N, C-alpha and C positions, 0 to 999 in steps of 0.2 A: 737652686739652693733646696733644703729637706726642711720644713720646719714643724712639720708636724707628722705625724705616721700612726701605723695601727697593729696590734696583734691578738685578733679575737680569738684565735687558738693556739692550741699548743701542741696537738697531738701527733702531727707528722714531724715533727724536729726530734721528737722521743722514739721515734720508728729507729728500731737499731739497724736498718739495712741503709739507715742515712747518715745517723750518729752515732759512736759506740758511748752512748752515754751510761755514767755510772752513778752519776747524784742528778737529779731533776728538781725543781721549785716546787715545794708543796703548796697547795691551796689557790693555784693559779686563776687570777682573774680577767674576762676578755676585756682590752684596752682597745676603746674607739677612739682616744682621742690624744696620744702619746706628746706632750711638749717640754720644749727644754723644760731642766734643771728636774725633773722626773726622774726617778728610777725606773727600767725598764730589762729586761733580758737581754743577754752576751754572752757568746760564748767564746773566752778570752784564748790566747793559743798558749799561753802559761797553763791551762788544763784545760786540753780541749774537751775532755770528758767530761765537764760541769757544766752547764746550764746556771750563770748565774746573775745577779745585778747588778747594775753600776747605773750612775747617774750622766744624764746627760747633757754635754756640755764640758768640754776636757776644760781639766787644771792642770796644766802640765808640773811635775814636780817640783821647779824651779822658780813658780808663780809665787809672790808675796802676796798677792791679793786675789783671792778665790773669785771674786767677781770676774775674771778675765774669761771664765765658764760660759758666762752670757754672749760673748764673743765669738766662742769657738766649738758652735754646735755642729760647724761642718769644715773640711778641709776640701780644696780644691785639688782634683787629680792632676791636673797640669804643673804643681807646684809642689803638691806635698813631699816630694824626696828633697826641696832645699828649702822649704820654711822653717828658719831654726825650731819654731813650737812641734814640727811633725816630723823631723827626717829623722831623728833618733827613733821615734816609737816607727815612723815605718819600716823600719830593720828588722827590728824584734818585738812590738808589741801592736799586734794585728789582732783583731778581731772580727767576730761576726753578731751583728747587730740583728736579731728574730726580728720578723714582721710579717705582714700578709696585704699593707697597701700603705701608700701615701699619699701627703695633699698638696695639691699648690691652686695657688689662686691666680684665673686670667682675668685682666682687665677690661672692661666695658665701659669706656667712658671715664667719668669719675669714680666707679662701683669696682669691686672685684667677686670673682662667683668663685670659692671653694670648687672644686673635683678631687675626686677619689681614682688613684691609678693603682691598678691590681692586676695580678696575671689572670687571663680569659678563664684557665681553670680554675682560679679561687683559694689555687695553692698558696701557702706560705714562703717563703723566700727570707735569703738575709742580703742585707746592706756589709758592704765593705769597711769597718772601720778601724780604729786607733784607739790606745786604751795606755791609761798611765795609771799612777796613785799619786795623793798629795797628802802632806801630815798637817791635818787641825791640831797645833799642837795646844792652842785654846782649849779646846772641848777635848781634844786628847782622842783623837779618832782618826783613821785613813780613812780615804774617800776614794773610791775608783770610779775613774769617770770615761766619758766615752766620746769622741768626733766621727761623724759619719761624712764618707766622700764621696763627692758629687761628680760628675762630667757632664758633659754635653747634652740636651737632651736627642731622642729619640724623635722619630715622625708623628706617634701617640701623644708624648708629652710638649713638643716642643710649640702646636698652636697653644698651649697654654703656659710656659713659662720655657726660659732656654737652658736650664739645669735639673739634671736628674740624678738621685743618689745612684749610686754604682750599686748594681742590683747582681750578685752574684749568681750564675749558674748553681743548679746542686751539684753537677762534677765538680765545679772549683771553689765549692766550702772547704772543704779538706785541707787540697792543697794552698788555699790562702793562710792558711793556718802552721803551716810546716816552719819549721826553724829553717835558718841558715837561706832563705830565700834571696837572691842578688837584687839589685836596683832595677835591674832589668826587667826581671823575670815577674817582679812583684806588679811592674808599671801595666807587665801583658792585660791583667786582671781588670785595671781602670778603665774598661768601654761603658758604653751605653748598653742596656741591654735588649736584643733583638726586639724590634717593634712586634712582631709576627708574635700572639699569645699574648699580650699585655692588649689593656681597654681604662678609657676613661669615664666613668660618669660623674656628674653635676652632685657634688654634695648640699648638707644643709646648711645654711648660713650660723647654724646653732655650732659647727667646728670652730666658730672665729674666737669663741673663749674658750679656753683653758678648764676652764670651771664645766662645762658640759661634758661630759666623758660616758654618756649612755650610747644605747644605739641607734638613737634618733640621729644623730648625727650623719649618720650614713643613707640617711632617705634619698634615693636618686630624684631626682624632678627631669633628666633628659639625660641622651647621653650624646658624649660630644660628638659635632660633626667638624668636618674642616673640607675644604674644596680639594680638588685633585691638584692643581696648582700648588696651593702650599706644600702638598705630600711631597711634589714630584724633588721640591729644595730642599728638603727634610734629608737627616741621615738614615 
């Protein structure tokens, strides 16, 4: 799964060579520990020229209880086209979730150690996501919410966790948002990111609490290593 991630810079997303954006958010603040139920930056297929905010944790339009969002922070690539909560959105409500790293926890006996996984270049990237709107009639407002699609882990992530978010290549970001994609063409994007060019570094235990949002949560303790034998069995 993907339960925390980072977005510490925005400039490369606003480069016109990458996205033809006409509206970008003002007052961007680096985010070092984005957690479920928090607002974060996305690009929706309904408006691919705008970076906007949405809440992490999908609340389908038909949901009676917004609390369902706590249980829908991720959607599995293997079933996203069939699950009732996702199949409609998979056809016509796709989004880019802007990020530059994500966290996973590796178990060592009774303890879990957090690792931050990034591109070796340090460049930002986009997760493949789905979004929907939900009417909060009591508060008289509309919430835009999203979920992050996950897939099987590549050989960098697998020693830590068996799942990872779908990271789109820069070339796939615009096609993922195109209207009218068939299920088969959309599924083709849902694969592990190539392990070459990715790395994992141990993060601070501070990241365990969503209250800790400063850069100290990134402080690496040591670089992840794994055996040649385990790597040979990875994707």
